[in-house]
C-alpha positions in Angstrom: 164.6 85.7 118.8 164.3 85.1 115.1 160.9 86.3 113.8 161.2 84.9 110.3 161.6 81.4 108.9 165.1 80.4 108.0 166.6 83.0 105.6 169.2 82.4 102.9 171.1 85.1 101.0 171.4 84.7 97.3 174.3 86.8 96.1 173.8 88.7 92.9 176.6 91.1 91.9 179.4 93.1 93.3 181.4 96.2 92.3 184.5 98.1 93.3 184.8 101.9 93.6 186.8 104.5 95.4 186.0 105.9 98.8 185.3 109.7 98.4 186.9 110.7 101.7 190.1 108.6 101.8 190.7 107.3 98.3 190.8 103.6 99.3 189.0 100.9 97.4 185.4 100.5 98.4 183.3 97.4 97.6 179.5 96.9 97.2 177.8 93.5 97.1 174.1 92.9 96.7 171.5 90.2 96.5 168.3 89.0 98.1 167.2 87.3 101.2 164.6 84.6 100.9 162.7 82.0 102.9 161.6 78.7 101.2 158.5 80.5 100.1 159.6 83.9 98.8 162.1 86.7 98.6 161.6 89.0 101.6 164.3 91.6 101.1 167.0 92.8 98.8 170.3 94.0 100.3 173.2 96.3 99.4 176.4 96.2 101.6 179.1 98.8 101.0 182.5 99.0 102.9 186.0 100.4 102.5 188.2 97.4 101.9 190.5 96.7 104.9 189.4 99.8 106.8 188.0 99.7 110.3 187.9 103.5 110.3 184.8 103.5 108.1 181.4 102.1 109.1 179.9 99.5 106.8 176.6 100.5 105.2 173.9 98.0 105.0 170.7 98.8 103.1 167.7 96.5 103.2 164.8 96.9 101.0 162.0 95.0 102.8 158.6 93.9 101.6 156.8 92.0 98.9 158.7 91.0 95.8 157.7 89.3 92.6 154.9 89.5 90.0 152.2 92.0 90.8 154.3 93.9 93.4 155.5 97.5 93.1 158.0 99.8 94.8 155.3 101.0 97.2 155.1 97.5 98.6 158.6 97.9 100.0 160.6 100.2 102.4 164.3 100.9 102.7 165.9 100.4 106.1 169.5 101.6 106.5 171.9 100.2 109.1 175.5 101.0 109.9 177.8 98.2 111.0 180.8 99.3 113.2 183.6 96.7 113.2 185.5 96.3 116.4 187.6 93.7 118.2 184.6 93.1 120.5 182.6 91.7 117.6 181.1 94.9 116.0 177.7 96.4 116.3 174.7 97.4 114.2 172.9 100.8 114.4 169.7 101.7 112.4 170.1 105.1 110.8 167.8 107.3 108.7 167.6 105.9 105.2 166.8 109.2 103.5 169.5 109.9 100.8 170.9 106.4 100.8 171.8 105.1 97.3 169.4 102.1 97.5 166.5 104.4 98.2 167.1 106.3 95.0 166.8 103.2 92.8 163.0 103.1 92.5 163.0 99.8 94.3 161.1 101.0 97.3 158.3 103.3 98.1 160.2 105.2 100.8 163.1 105.3 103.1 162.4 104.8 106.8 163.7 107.0 109.5 165.5 105.5 112.5 162.7 106.4 114.9 160.2 104.4 112.7 162.2 101.3 113.3 164.0 101.3 116.7 161.9 100.0 119.5 159.1 98.6 117.2 158.2 95.0 116.3 159.5 95.8 112.8 163.0 96.2 114.4 162.9 92.5 115.3 162.3 91.6 111.6 165.1 93.9 110.5 167.6 92.3 112.9 166.4 88.8 111.8 167.2 89.8 108.2 170.6 91.0 109.3 171.2 87.7 111.0 170.3 85.8 107.9 172.5 88.0 105.8 175.4 87.8 108.2 175.2 84.0 108.3 174.7 83.1 104.7 176.5 85.5 102.3 180.1 84.4 102.1 181.2 87.6 100.4 181.1 89.5 103.6 183.8 87.4 105.2 186.2 90.4 104.7 183.7 92.6 106.6 183.7 90.2 109.5 187.5 90.0 109.4 187.6 93.8 110.2 186.7 92.7 113.7 190.0 90.8 114.0 192.7 92.5 116.0 195.5 93.6 113.6 
């Protein structure tokens, strides 16, 4: 059940890098998720291009944005996406140490136990749904589910 009004991803930028463990190209895309009224989250998605062996990192910075807000009004929630021919799966992880949490965009990184099994988890998964459905740049992440 979707707990938020309709969400739309607004892509901002993207960058390429090199995966530290395998040397393959990695890609990061970021942007925001908004309702008709306001931005509700910023996101960063990072994956190793063409590799199903690596999980996809999704960092959501959730909370109030705009004039008069500050980093303490937002939290970081980190999620792994594991591609598979069965459609893939998401898993909330501890956000401590994630890149997005070090950018002074949020007050703190949430631990997995603070999210899983709470009403906030429903909001997080609604944000993931909105992101998955409206950012066209992650088509190659979704394609990792296809059987080779």
